[in-house]
DODREN-475322 format. One line per 4 residues: their letters; for each residue z, y, x of N, C-alpha, C. Coordinates in nm, 3 decimals. Example, Ala and Ser with C-alpha at 12.3 -4.5 7.8 and 13.67 -1.06 7.14 Angstrom:
<sites>
AS) 0.780:-0.569:1.319:0.780:-0.450:1.230:0.780:-0.330:1.320  0.708:-0.225:1.285:0.714:-0.106:1.367:0.787:0.003:1.290
</sites>
This chain:
<sites>
MGDH) 8.903:11.507:10.095:9.011:11.516:10.184:8.983:11.542:10.343  9.023:11.610:10.407:8.984:11.628:10.524:8.981:11.465:10.634  9.059:11.428:10.640:9.093:11.306:10.696:8.979:11.213:10.689  8.878:11.186:10.584:8.772:11.108:10.523:8.641:11.188:10.644
LATA) 8.647:11.290:10.659:8.558:11.393:10.739:8.570:11.323:10.887  8.739:11.288:10.908:8.755:11.279:11.050:8.778:11.130:11.095  8.754:11.010:10.977:8.757:10.883:11.022:8.656:10.851:11.128  8.546:10.886:11.131:8.443:10.869:11.267:8.465:10.985:11.370
SPRR) 8.514:11.053:11.374:8.533:11.123:11.448:8.598:11.108:11.584  8.486:11.122:11.708:8.507:11.051:11.816:8.663:11.135:11.887  8.674:11.236:11.824:8.833:11.259:11.901:8.963:11.213:11.818  8.939:11.164:11.709:9.000:11.020:11.599:9.027:10.921:11.709
AELL) 8.893:10.840:11.757:8.910:10.761:11.824:8.946:10.774:11.959  8.924:10.863:12.014:9.014:10.874:12.128:9.154:10.880:12.139  9.217:10.946:12.030:9.373:10.955:12.008:9.410:10.849:11.968  9.348:10.734:11.862:9.428:10.629:11.825:9.413:10.538:11.987
EAAY) 9.301:10.498:12.042:9.328:10.447:12.148:9.444:10.489:12.245  9.481:10.644:12.291:9.562:10.670:12.400:9.701:10.595:12.226  9.698:10.669:12.101:9.834:10.613:12.085:9.849:10.445:12.063  9.761:10.368:12.051:9.776:10.254:12.054:9.823:10.201:12.234
RYVL) 9.788:10.236:12.327:9.807:10.249:12.467:9.976:10.273:12.456  9.996:10.381:12.369:10.147:10.437:12.404:10.254:10.335:12.331  10.222:10.263:12.208:10.311:10.193:12.129:10.313:10.077:12.177  10.202:10.028:12.253:10.209:9.885:12.318:10.306:9.862:12.439
QHGL) 10.331:10.019:12.482:10.434:10.019:12.608:10.583:10.085:12.503  10.585:10.123:12.419:10.687:10.199:12.349:10.771:10.137:12.217  10.678:10.072:12.172:10.703:10.002:12.026:10.654:10.114:11.923  10.634:10.036:11.806:10.583:10.128:11.705:10.714:10.198:11.636
SAAS) 10.797:10.087:11.573:10.914:10.138:11.471:10.948:10.278:11.501  10.974:10.282:11.647:11.112:10.401:11.684:11.000:10.539:11.714  10.842:10.491:11.714:10.775:10.579:11.744:10.763:10.724:11.675  10.811:10.858:11.706:10.849:10.957:11.652:10.698:11.000:11.684
LRPL) 10.673:11.092:11.591:10.557:11.174:11.595:10.529:11.285:11.713  10.621:11.369:11.701:10.635:11.490:11.817:10.636:11.431:11.950  10.703:11.332:12.003:10.672:11.254:12.137:10.548:11.197:12.139  10.505:11.095:12.038:10.381:11.042:12.050:10.278:11.141:12.098
AAAV) 10.263:11.250:11.976:10.156:11.366:12.038:10.124:11.399:12.161  10.286:11.429:12.230:10.272:11.516:12.352:10.214:11.392:12.453  10.269:11.262:12.410:10.201:11.151:12.519:10.052:11.131:12.472  9.967:11.180:12.402:9.859:11.112:12.381:9.769:11.260:12.393
GSST) 9.823:11.387:12.441:9.766:11.508:12.476:9.721:11.606:12.342  9.807:11.586:12.233:9.764:11.636:12.136:9.865:11.722:12.041  9.860:11.734:11.954:9.998:11.800:11.864:10.008:11.737:11.727  10.096:11.715:11.676:10.128:11.657:11.538:10.049:11.744:11.455
RVLM) 10.019:11.847:11.394:9.880:11.930:11.348:9.790:11.841:11.330  9.718:11.824:11.459:9.582:11.749:11.462:9.589:11.604:11.425  9.727:11.520:11.490:9.740:11.396:11.416:9.729:11.360:11.257  9.809:11.467:11.210:9.791:11.472:11.082:9.681:11.509:10.996
YLFG) 9.584:11.582:11.048:9.459:11.641:11.014:9.383:11.494:11.033  9.373:11.417:11.153:9.288:11.316:11.186:9.322:11.199:11.089  9.447:11.171:11.096:9.509:11.065:11.046:9.536:11.047:10.880  9.540:11.197:10.824:9.594:11.214:10.695:9.781:11.208:10.717
SKDG) 9.854:11.125:10.760:9.976:11.135:10.801:10.053:11.055:10.830  10.194:11.045:10.864:10.213:10.958:10.994:10.184:10.808:10.936  10.218:10.761:10.801:10.172:10.634:10.749:10.018:10.574:10.759  9.951:10.695:10.765:9.775:10.676:10.828:9.790:10.675:10.951
LVRA) 9.832:10.728:11.017:9.867:10.662:11.171:9.885:10.561:11.213  10.002:10.496:11.156:10.066:10.333:11.144:9.960:10.262:11.117  9.863:10.296:11.005:9.806:10.211:10.951:9.683:10.161:11.081  9.652:10.282:11.072:9.542:10.258:11.189:9.560:10.221:11.319
LLDR) 9.695:10.232:11.330:9.748:10.171:11.480:9.783:9.985:11.414  9.807:9.961:11.296:9.817:9.843:11.280:9.687:9.751:11.280  9.600:9.840:11.234:9.476:9.778:11.197:9.392:9.767:11.331  9.448:9.823:11.460:9.402:9.859:11.595:9.463:9.721:11.650
ARAD) 9.574:9.711:11.618:9.636:9.568:11.659:9.594:9.455:11.649  9.573:9.445:11.515:9.524:9.337:11.444:9.376:9.320:11.524  9.294:9.424:11.511:9.146:9.381:11.568:9.154:9.337:11.700  9.249:9.359:11.769:9.284:9.332:11.938:9.321:9.172:11.907
ELAA) 9.426:9.138:11.812:9.453:9.002:11.796:9.382:8.882:11.762  9.322:8.936:11.677:9.213:8.871:11.633:9.080:8.842:11.671  9.063:8.952:11.759:8.953:8.919:11.908:8.971:8.810:11.995  9.080:8.846:12.047:9.136:8.754:12.154:9.195:8.594:12.079
LQEV) 9.257:8.568:12.002:9.247:8.458:11.918:9.154:8.376:11.905  9.030:8.469:11.826:8.877:8.428:11.843:8.831:8.368:11.941  8.818:8.460:12.041:8.792:8.426:12.204:8.817:8.293:12.217  8.955:8.292:12.223:9.058:8.159:12.292:9.011:8.052:12.243
SRGT) 9.001:8.038:12.069:8.971:7.902:12.012:8.868:7.875:11.988  8.756:7.939:12.069:8.586:7.929:12.016:8.555:7.793:12.096  8.520:7.676:12.052:8.494:7.603:12.146:8.582:7.495:12.198  8.703:7.491:12.123:8.824:7.471:12.223:8.801:7.247:12.188
GGLA) 8.743:7.195:12.096:8.752:7.050:12.085:8.826:7.014:12.014  8.871:7.085:11.864:8.995:7.022:11.792:9.134:7.079:11.760  9.210:7.081:11.703:9.315:7.124:11.688:9.421:7.148:11.800  9.432:7.013:11.855:9.528:7.020:11.937:9.494:7.097:12.049
AGVE) 9.379:7.066:12.108:9.306:7.137:12.232:9.316:7.314:12.191  9.291:7.332:12.077:9.314:7.502:12.024:9.454:7.524:12.040  9.558:7.460:12.003:9.664:7.527:12.000:9.737:7.516:12.170  9.667:7.438:12.240:9.696:7.458:12.400:9.636:7.568:12.460
ALWS) 9.497:7.598:12.374:9.455:7.712:12.450:9.505:7.826:12.398  9.543:7.845:12.293:9.621:7.971:12.215:9.751:7.969:12.313  9.802:7.864:12.315:9.939:7.895:12.381:9.917:7.949:12.552  9.817:7.889:12.590:9.804:7.940:12.741:9.754:8.079:12.708
WLSA) 9.687:8.112:12.644:9.693:8.281:12.615:9.806:8.337:12.610  9.883:8.323:12.473:9.986:8.360:12.434:10.115:8.376:12.550  10.124:8.247:12.620:10.232:8.297:12.739:10.162:8.338:12.872  10.083:8.385:12.884:10.039:8.451:12.986:10.084:8.616:12.966
EAHR) 10.152:8.677:13.097:10.251:8.747:13.102:10.166:8.901:13.063  10.045:8.915:13.084:9.969:8.997:13.052:9.941:9.083:12.914  9.963:8.935:12.835:9.988:8.974:12.673:10.094:9.011:12.618  10.215:8.994:12.684:10.330:9.060:12.658:10.342:9.140:12.570
PLLR) 10.296:9.281:12.615:10.291:9.421:12.543:10.227:9.391:12.374  10.117:9.347:12.383:10.049:9.289:12.246:10.104:9.216:12.165  10.179:9.110:12.239:10.276:9.031:12.118:10.384:9.040:12.124  10.446:9.120:12.196:10.610:9.220:12.170:10.586:9.336:12.036
LWVE) 10.445:9.383:12.026:10.422:9.463:11.957:10.400:9.402:11.769  10.304:9.285:11.827:10.271:9.182:11.676:10.418:9.157:11.619  10.511:9.100:11.735:10.666:9.087:11.644:10.748:9.184:11.578  10.713:9.288:11.626:10.760:9.459:11.603:10.708:9.449:11.461
CYSR) 10.560:9.448:11.439:10.509:9.460:11.316:10.542:9.356:11.199  10.538:9.236:11.281:10.572:9.110:11.164:10.691:9.136:11.082  10.788:9.156:11.198:10.950:9.186:11.165:10.950:9.272:11.012  10.892:9.433:11.031:10.896:9.493:11.022:10.822:9.489:10.847
SLTD) 10.708:9.415:10.877:10.640:9.376:10.711:10.742:9.275:10.631  10.848:9.215:10.701:10.907:9.107:10.591:11.033:9.219:10.552  11.057:9.333:10.584:11.165:9.431:10.543:11.122:9.538:10.465  11.000:9.575:10.479:10.918:9.706:10.431:10.792:9.697:10.365
QDGP) 10.797:9.661:10.263:10.687:9.584:10.165:10.627:9.748:10.131  10.653:9.835:10.148:10.573:9.939:10.126:10.513:10.020:10.243  10.420:10.116:10.203:10.372:10.195:10.296:10.262:10.104:10.420  10.243:10.118:10.504:10.138:10.080:10.604:10.162:9.919:10.671
WADF) 10.314:9.924:10.645:10.357:9.727:10.681:10.336:9.637:10.586  10.306:9.697:10.473:10.331:9.611:10.365:10.195:9.476:10.378  10.234:9.402:10.361:10.112:9.262:10.375:10.089:9.205:10.553  10.141:9.295:10.636:10.106:9.268:10.786:10.119:9.087:10.818
ARDS) 10.270:9.080:10.747:10.311:8.948:10.805:10.201:8.850:10.757  10.196:8.841:10.574:10.115:8.803:10.512:9.964:8.767:10.567  9.900:8.884:10.612:9.775:8.852:10.671:9.768:8.788:10.808  9.864:8.822:10.868:9.901:8.759:11.019:9.886:8.586:10.981
VRTW) 9.985:8.540:10.878:9.956:8.434:10.856:9.825:8.356:10.849  9.725:8.433:10.736:9.615:8.390:10.695:9.500:8.406:10.835  9.522:8.513:10.875:9.447:8.514:11.033:9.457:8.402:11.116  9.610:8.368:11.178:9.613:8.277:11.262:9.558:8.139:11.204
TDVL) 9.630:8.109:11.051:9.577:7.975:11.010:9.416:7.929:10.998  9.345:8.080:10.974:9.215:8.045:10.978:9.148:8.058:11.123  9.210:8.115:11.223:9.158:8.079:11.330:9.180:7.944:11.382  9.319:7.886:11.359:9.327:7.756:11.348:9.187:7.622:11.306
ATCQ) 9.206:7.669:11.195:9.074:7.593:11.107:8.926:7.629:11.174  8.936:7.735:11.264:8.790:7.734:11.316:8.802:7.602:11.487  8.950:7.582:11.529:8.954:7.461:11.602:8.927:7.328:11.539  8.963:7.322:11.423:8.940:7.205:11.394:8.778:7.156:11.401
SAQE) 8.790:7.011:11.409:8.668:6.972:11.371:8.600:6.983:11.227  8.486:6.922:11.184:8.441:6.931:11.015:8.544:6.818:10.948  8.539:6.739:11.070:8.612:6.593:10.983:8.759:6.631:10.985  8.813:6.687:11.078:8.967:6.725:11.081:8.990:6.837:10.962
RMGP) 8.885:6.939:10.942:8.956:7.045:10.830:8.937:6.953:10.681  8.882:6.851:10.678:8.869:6.801:10.548:8.951:6.695:10.493  9.032:6.653:10.553:9.161:6.533:10.589:9.247:6.624:10.473  9.326:6.523:10.432:9.431:6.576:10.357:9.519:6.643:10.391
AAEA) 9.568:6.630:10.527:9.654:6.673:10.597:9.612:6.810:10.701  9.498:6.832:10.673:9.449:6.916:10.730:9.503:7.076:10.734  9.556:7.120:10.630:9.609:7.233:10.591:9.778:7.255:10.657  9.802:7.130:10.630:9.951:7.112:10.685:9.961:7.083:10.860
DRTL) 9.867:7.027:10.900:9.862:7.042:11.049:9.828:7.194:11.122  9.733:7.255:11.035:9.752:7.391:11.057:9.872:7.449:11.061  9.942:7.429:10.963:10.094:7.492:10.953:10.169:7.476:11.025  10.147:7.371:11.082:10.258:7.299:11.177:10.195:7.402:11.302
ALAV) 10.114:7.371:11.315:10.058:7.427:11.469:10.092:7.586:11.468  10.060:7.635:11.377:10.118:7.776:11.369:10.261:7.781:11.370  10.354:7.711:11.285:10.502:7.710:11.306:10.522:7.686:11.473  10.474:7.616:11.508:10.540:7.576:11.650:10.458:7.692:11.756
LRGA) 10.326:7.759:11.736:10.305:7.866:11.823:10.382:7.966:11.809  10.410:8.032:11.655:10.530:8.144:11.654:10.662:8.110:11.696  10.703:8.003:11.662:10.848:7.998:11.726:10.863:7.960:11.881  10.738:7.942:11.943:10.747:7.922:12.074:10.728:8.074:12.158
LLDL) 10.641:8.141:12.077:10.607:8.247:12.092:10.762:8.364:12.121  10.823:8.365:11.977:10.956:8.426:11.981:11.077:8.398:12.132  11.077:8.236:12.120:11.123:8.189:12.224:11.105:8.249:12.364  10.943:8.248:12.374:10.936:8.298:12.489:10.934:8.434:12.528
LATS) 10.928:8.545:12.435:10.975:8.704:12.454:11.095:8.706:12.456  11.200:8.618:12.392:11.350:8.612:12.419:11.386:8.564:12.571  11.326:8.486:12.622:11.371:8.426:12.731:11.281:8.418:12.870  11.113:8.435:12.835:11.054:8.396:12.952:11.025:8.283:13.030
DVER) 11.081:8.188:12.946:11.088:8.047:13.008:10.952:7.970:12.967  10.888:8.014:13.027:10.736:7.950:13.025:10.721:7.788:13.024  10.776:7.766:13.127:10.769:7.616:13.153:10.842:7.525:13.056  10.946:7.547:13.022:11.023:7.493:12.898:10.947:7.479:12.786
LTAA) 10.886:7.620:12.742:10.817:7.662:12.625:10.695:7.550:12.646  10.618:7.564:12.724:10.453:7.478:12.724:10.504:7.346:12.714  10.604:7.288:12.763:10.608:7.155:12.769:10.634:7.075:12.592  10.714:7.212:12.534:10.764:7.170:12.402:10.619:7.203:12.327
VHRC) 10.514:7.271:12.364:10.411:7.281:12.280:10.338:7.178:12.322  10.314:7.152:12.424:10.238:7.025:12.455:10.276:6.915:12.409  10.428:6.868:12.411:10.487:6.736:12.301:10.454:6.781:12.195  10.446:6.891:12.100:10.372:6.874:11.960:10.263:6.868:11.933
TSSI) 10.158:6.894:12.037:10.034:6.865:12.006:9.993:6.712:12.017  10.084:6.661:12.137:10.037:6.506:12.150:10.064:6.426:12.005  10.117:6.509:11.941:10.113:6.443:11.797:10.022:6.452:11.707  9.925:6.561:11.724:9.802:6.599:11.672:9.672:6.526:11.715
PRAP) 9.630:6.455:11.612:9.497:6.361:11.670:9.401:6.425:11.719  9.340:6.397:11.833:9.237:6.466:11.900:9.106:6.423:11.839  9.023:6.542:11.839:8.889:6.541:11.816:8.801:6.424:11.895  8.703:6.357:11.821:8.643:6.282:11.907:8.557:6.362:12.002
HS) 8.508:6.333:12.130:8.436:6.393:12.188:8.262:6.383:12.156  8.175:6.477:12.136:8.078:6.442:12.147:7.966:6.413:12.226
</sites>
């Protein structure tokens, strides 16, 4: 198939980046192929050749968004000194105005994955939960990670971050939500300083 040959193409990579910038601004669910192709300086025919289908393009965009999300989460959580500090560092990143386009796209993809179990959206939400809990595990000290409540602590932290993020995107009330996140992290035992 032609799209296997085109997978590593510089033109494919260039168009994927342009399409990614486009969906960060306009969303993915409502992106029609013709306006997207025009916006990225291409044609639907070229996009179909390079990505195999609209689903192939959507899948590539979801993978691209996940790579951005994971890189940011790992960078922010690196060396935070415990789960509470990790949650606070992640919230600081999540609440920054500059990251709203990526986070809106993430919410859109997460929601779509819950209702569309087939095609490129399948497993996006479940994979996101695993990605975030894995990142939160890296925030925990070896001692925290081994405790009986370790998984529950990560799950609670994720629920707080995800809920605060949804509220933030709806209200832009950073101050109120930051206070709520800090209140929740105050109940997480702090890792001892080495």
